C-alpha positions, 0 to 999 in steps of 0.5 A: 537250285537244290531243295535244301534240308536239315535232316542229316544232323540236328542243326541246333545241337548235333555234331558234325563229322570229321571232314565237314568240321575240319573245313568249317571250324566254329561255323555251326556254333556261330550260326546257332548263336544267331539263331539262339532261342529258335526251335527246330520248327522255327528253322524248318519254317525259315528253310522253307522260306529259303527254298521258296525264294531260291525256286521262285521265278522272280529270282530266276528272272532277276538272275537272268537279267543281271547275268546278261548285263554282267556278261554283255549277253544278247536277249537270245542268250539270256534264257540260258544264264540262270542255271550257269549263274546259280551253279557258281555259288550257292550263297549268292542267289539268296543275297539277290533275294534281299532286293525281291522279298520281304521275309517273315523272319530276319535276313540274318536268321535266314542266312544262318539257317541257309548256312546250316542247310548247306552244312547239311549237304556237306554231311550228306556228301561226307557220309555218302563217301564214307560208305562207298569206300571200295577195295579198288580205292586206296585210302588217300584216293578215297579221302581226296574224292571225299574232300573234293565233293564236300568242299563246295558245300562247306565253302558255300556254308562259310560264305552264307555264314559270313553274310549272316554275321554281317547282317546280324550286326547291321553291316551297311550292305545289309541295311541299304535298301535298293527297293522300298519294302512296299515293292517287294514280295511279302512272305507274310501273306504266304504263310499258308503256302509256306506251311504246305511247302515244308512237308513237300520239300521234306518228302522230296528229299526223302524220295531222293534218299529212297531212290539212291538207296534202291534199284529203280528203273525210272523216277516215276516208278521210284515215286510210285513205290515211295508213295506206297511205302511211306503214305504218311510222308505224302498224305498232305499232297492231293491224289491229283498231283502227288506223283507229278510233284514228287517226280519233278522234285526228284528230277530237280534235286538229282540234277542239281546235285549232279551239277555240283559234283 
C-alpha cells in the first residue's frame, strides 16, 4: 500500500485544483463536516493510524486468506494474492480493518480522513501532469492522460467517502460486529508508536518528492542526499536504521504509485 499524506492541500480549509474538483464535486466539504471540530494535528494522527493499519501484516494475512477463498486458490497461490487484491481498490482494504483493529477515533472519522488523503493523491497527480505538458503533447492528449491518472484516486476517494458517511449515520454494515472488540488489535495501546510513525511517514513522502525532483543514481544515494539536506526532517530516526527505513519506504511508495498508473 501507498503511504498516504495530506501535504498537497490543506485538508480542512484548502481548495482543490480543477480536475480533482470536477471529479469529486462536494466530497471535501462533506468529509470536513464529519471531521468538524478536529484540528490538523488530529487528522495527521488519524492518518497515521490508517497508514499503520494498511501496512500491517495482520491485514495482509486477512486479505490473502479472503482472496484465496473468494477465488478458490490453493495454498501455494495465496502468498501472491495481497498485492493484486490491494491494487483493486484503495478503499476496500481499510474496510477489512473494521474486523481487525479497534482504533482510537471513530471509524467514520478515519474513513473521512482516508478519503481526504486519497484526494491528496489526486491533487499530487494532477499537479504533476500540469507541469509535465511538453511540446510533443496536444492539449487534448495531455488532458486525457491527466484525467486517466487522476480518476483512480478520485474514484477511491468517493468510495471511502461513502463508507465514512454510512458509518457516520450508523449504517448497519458499520454497526454489525463480526468479532468482539476484545479480540481486535487495540490502537489505544499503541499511542507511542503512532506518535513515532507520523513523522516517519511524512519523511518518506518528502523523500519521494526529493527523489522525483532530482537526478539520483539509486534509492540509497537519494536517501543519503536527502538526510544530509534535511536533517531536521529525519532527526527522529535513530542513526542505526535511518537510511534503511527511509530507503525501504521510498521503494514501497514508488512501487505502489507505479502500480496505479
